[in-house]
N, C-alpha and C positions, 0 to 999 in steps of 0.2 A: 774308452770309459764313458758311460752315458752321463748327460747332464741332468741331475735331479730337479724336478719341476713341481711346484705347488699350483693348485688351481683353486679358485674361489668364484665359481659361477653356478652356485647351487640354485635351483629353481628355474634356470633357463631352459627353454626346450631344446636348445642345441648343445647342452653340455656333453652328452655322450659322444655326439660327432666330434666335438672339439677335442675331447680326451683321445679319441681314436686317431684324429689327425696328428696330434703330438706324438703318440706312440708309433706312428708310421712316417715320421719325418725323415728326410735325407740324412740328417745328423742324429746321433744317438740321444734321445730325449726319453726320460723316465718319469712318470707322474708318480711321485712318492706319497702325495696325500691330496685328497679332494676335500678342501676345507668347507665347512657349512656356513660360516659367517666371518666378519671381520676379526673379532677377538681370537677365533680359532686359527685364522691365517697369521695373525701377528705372533701368537704363541709358536706356531710351527716355524715361522721364519726366524724368530729369536732362538730356537733350538738348534739351528745350524743344519736343518734337514736338507735344504735345497739352495741352489744358486740362481733360480729364476722363479717368478711368480707370474701366473697368468690370471687376471681378474676381470670381472665385467664392470662396465660403467655404472650399472644400477646396483652394485653391491651396497647393502645397507650401511649407512654411517661412514662410507668412504669419503675422506676428505684430504686436504694437503698434509695435515699433520700425520695422518695414517701412512700416506705415501712416503713421507720423510722418515718415519720410523722404519718402514720396510727397507728403504735404501740404506739406513743406517746399520742394518744387520748385513749388508754386503750382497743383497740379492737384486738382480735386475727385474724390473717391473714392466710387464707387457699388458696393454689394455685390449679388451675384445668388446665390440659394439655390435648391436643389430645392424645388418647390412643397410646402408643408406642413412643411418642416424648421424647426421653431421653435428647436431648440438651436443650429443654425447661425446663424440670425438674431441670437440673443442673443450668441453669441460674436463676431460681426462688430461688434455694438454695443459690446461690452466692448473691442474692438481699436481703436474709434474711428471705425467706419464707421457713420454714422447714417442714410444712405439705402440702404435694402435693398429689393430687389424680388424677386419669384419669377421662376424661369427662363421661365415661360410668359407673362410680362407682355406686354401689348399695347403697340404702338408709342407710344401716348399715355401710358401709365404710365411707360415708360422715359424719354420726353422730360420728363415732369413731374419724375421723380427727378433727371435731369441738370441741369435748370434750378434746382431747389431747392438742389442741392449746389453749384452755381455761385454762386448768390446768398447763400447762408448756409452756409458750409462747416463751422461749428462749432455746430450746434443742439443742443438737449438730447437725451438718449437717446431714440430711437424705441421705442415700445411694440410688440414684435412680436406681441402678442395682437390688435392692430388688423388685422393681415394674416392671420393663421392662428387657428383655433380652438385653445384651449389645453385639453388634457385634464387638466391639473393645476391648473386655475384655482381649484377649491374646496378645495385643500390650502394651509393657511396657511403663510407662509414661515417658515424658522428664524430665530429672533432670537438676539441676544447672550446673553440669559438662558437660552436653550435650550443653547447651546454651553458657557457657563460660568455656572452658576446662582449661584455665589458672587461674581460680579463686582459691585462696588459701585455706589452710586446714580448718578443722572443719566439723562437722556433719551437713549435709543438714537438715533443718527443726528445728534446734535448735538454730538459730541465736540469738545473743544478741542485745538488742536495748538500745543504750546510748543516752539520750537526754541532749543536752547542752542548759541551759536556764540561764538567768541573768536578773537583774532588768533593768529599763530604764536608759539611760545615756551612751550607747555604751561601756559597760565594756570589750568588746572583745570576744563576743560570737562567731562570725563567724571566726575570727582569730584562736581562740582555736579549734573550730569544724574542720575547714579545715586541721590544723596541726595535730590534733589528728588522723583523718582519714589517713592522709598521713603517719604519723608515724607507725600506725598499719600496713599499707600496706608494709612499709619498713621492718617491722618485720615479713613478710610473712603471715600475717593474712588477709584473704580475707575480704575486707571491702567495705561497701556501704555508701557514704555520700550523705545525702538528705537535701535539703533546704526547710524548712516548716515555714519560717518566713513570716507571713501574712501581715507584714507592709512593705514589699519589700526586697526580698532576694538578697544578693550580692555574693553568693558562686561562681557563674558563673564567675563574674568579678574578684573575688580574685584568681581564677585559670586561668585567661586569656582565658576563653572560649568565642569566639566572637559570636558564634551562641547562641542566648539567648532563645532557645525553652524551655518552662516551662515543664520539664520532669515529675516533681511530679504532676503538674495539669493534665497532659495527663494521668498519672497512675490513678489519682482519677477519671477522666471521665471513664476510662475503668472499674474501680471498681464500680462506680455508675450504669453503664449499665450491670453489671454482667458478663463482659467478661475479667476480669483480671486474667490471669494465669501467669505462669513462663515465658513463651515465650513472652507474651505481655509486662510483666514488663522489661524484658531485652531490648526490643526495645525502651523503654522510657529512658534508661540509656545512659550515656557516659562512656566509658572505657579509663582511663588515664594511667593504667598499668595493668599487669596481675592480680594484687591483689586489684585494686582500681576502683570502679564504682561510678558514680555521677548521682543523680537525681536532676537537677537544679530546682530553684523555680520561683516564679512569681517576676518580677522586678517592677511592678506597684502596689501600695497598693490597688487600686480600683478593683483589680482582686481577692481580698480574697475570694469571694464567690466560687472560683473554688477549694478551699481547704476545702471541707465539712468534718466535723468530722466523719460522718457516713462512708464516702468512705475512709478516712484515716485509719480507724480501719482495713478495708480489705487490704489496701496497706501495713500497718505494719505487718500484718499476712503473707503477701506474701514475703516481703523482708526477713523474718526470713528463708524462704526456699532457698533464693538466696545467701545470704552472712553470713558467721559466725559472723560478727559484723556490725551493722548499727549504724552510727553517724548521728543524726538529729540536725540541727541548728534551734533553735525556736525563736519566738518573745518574747518580754518582758512582755506582759500584761496577767494577770491571772483573770481578771474581767469577770463576767458572767452577765452583765446587761441585756441582752436579756431576761433572765428568769424573771426579775422583770418588764420590760417595756411591754412584750407581754403575753397574756394568751393563745397563740398557739405556735406551733413549729417553732418559728422564726429562721432564720439563725444566727449562733453564730459566730462572728468574731474571737473570741479567742477560739472557740471549737477545732481548729487544735492544738493549744498549749496545751490545757487541757487534750485532748485525748491522745496525745503523751506522756505527762507526766504520765497519769495514766497507759499506757501500757509499759512504759520504765522499763527495768531491773535495770538501773542505771541513776540517774540524777546528772549531773555535774552543779552546780550553781557557776556562775562566777561573780565576782565583780572587781572593779578597786581599786588600792592601793593608793587612796587619801582620804581626810576626807569626802568629798561628796559621793565619790563612796563607801567607807565602810558604811556610814550611810544608802545609799540606799540598799546595800547588806543586812545589818541587818534587815531592814524593809521588804525586799523582802523574806528573809528566814522565817520571821514570817507569811507573807502571803502564802508562799508555804506550810508551816506547817498547816495553816488553811485549805488549799485546799486538801492536801494529808497528814493527821496526822500521818500515819504509815511509811512515807518515811524519810530516813535519806539520804540527798544528799552528794555528794562528793564536798566540798567547795573549789573553786579555786580563788585565788586573783591575778589578772593580773597586769602587769606593776609595779612590786615592785622596788622601787628606793628611795634614800634618800631625795631628794628635797622636795616632798610634806609633808612628815611626820617628817623628821629630825631624828637625833640620829641614832639608830639601827631600821631600818624599819621593819625588820623580827619580832624582839621582840615586838615592839609596835603593829604591825597588829595582831600578835597572841593573845597578851593580851586583845586588844580591842574585838576581835571576841569571845573570851572565856568569857569575862565579859558580853557583851551585847547580844550574840547569842548562848552561850553555845557550840561553835565550838571549839573542842579541837585540831585537827590536820588538819589545812587547808593546801592546796597545794599552795606554793608561787612560782609564775613565775617571774623570773628577767626581767627587761626591757632593751632590746637591741635595741635602736632606729634605729641604722644604718642597722641592720639586718631585722627589721620589714619594714623599708622604702624601702629597696631593694626588699623584697619579694612583697610588694604592687606595686612597680613600674614594676616589671617584670611579675607579675601575676603567681607567682610560690610559692611553699611552702618553708619554712625555711630550710628543708632538702636539698633542691636543691641549694639555693642561699647562705645560711650561715650554713653549717653542724657543724661548732664548736661554734655556738652561744650558750650562756648560756640559752637564752630563749628556743632555740630549744632542748637543752638537758634536760631541765626541763619538756617540754611537752612530749618528748620521754620517760622519766621514768614514767610520768603519763599514757601514752598510753600502755606501758608494763604492768603496774599495772592493768588497766581496762581490757586489753585483756588476762590477765592471762598468759603472756609470761615470762618463767623463765629468771632470769638475764643471765645465760649462753647463752640463745638464742638470746640475744639482739645484733645481729650483723647486719650491714647495707648491703643492696643490692648494688652490684657494679654499679657505674654510667657510663656515657658516651653516653647517648643517647638512651640506650635500654628501658628506662621507657615508651617511647611513641611509641614503635614499634608496639604495638597492634592496637592502634587507636590514631591518632593525635588529638590535642586539638580541632581543627576545621576540621569537616568532609570534607570540600571542599579543604583542603590542605594548608590553610594559616598558618602562624607560630603560631598565636593565642596569641602573647605577647601584653600586654598593652604598650602604648607609655610611654617611660621613659623620 
């Protein structure tokens, strides 16, 4: 029985020869449709007509999201490029097309590519230099140290991803994420802070960044178009200190479609090569209703949160220290366990104080979490309202406005634990204005502070 194949190389001079080669391949291949554009290709793939797709690198509007939608229909994707076109091959690799052949490939080569794609649809990235000679092979690639020489220690490419998540009710996800990242930077650990809250991120406002350009959304666009490399990623970041970079998020919830899960997978892979530690502020919702409502590959609003949690090395689950907040945390931990059964999060309780729970709040919180969620050693963050208010009013981290705050000290200890910093190395960076010497909060020269 022949394998039905779709093609989408309309306009290419070599389309006829390609179709002929497919029809005369050593294995039975049958071209069931020659699609004229990407929408036609997606419609044909969703109809279940074919098991494989052969498309050209210059297909209009081809991006990672389109490749993901094609693979979601169960078809194998094979790319075709003009002979010798190394950049096109690399772009297809970045889009998720790992089987790439030149347009003048023999029927045997095409058959082998289709067979491999059908058997192993998600192999590692192909090396285009095995197909074409690379004139730039002797030029060393740019490293993170070339892009940002001041970035702190750690092995490039082995960066750790820390996801800060918590249930609904504003338990302090952003406050914790911002201050965790700041404390890691204070401990001389190169850190990138990313705002991936699809319900409206406020990391930029919390840090007093007046220019609200969505850096993470721009990075996702580059990833979706297959052009995200380390240099492009650094262009989308803001540098607040030699050891702290920021990818700001979307400030309007209706822009959630800009943070697609398929693109974020590439972004998180890229940030691991840029910073030893990445801290991600996430939205609260773990629902995946789109999979129930639609029978096609519909956009997933919570896909950004889910894919980040899946890729994270450490998940920090945040709840607030009051009866309602603890109840939400217990239920949220159960939902998180249902989503990721093999993950044990670091549980943090924010705003610990006597007023909402009475008696000894630390003891009561530990007892409640152990009894209802099986959490044995939660991290308890004391509530210092004056310090937190000052931090919010000035648009600065606690380390700057209240270095002796109990809240700040608890977050610093957690940052050292997560960053693997020995206790002896927990010394603070000298202050006095040097923090923003590399790049002011606002690139146009404004002070960048929120009105107090």
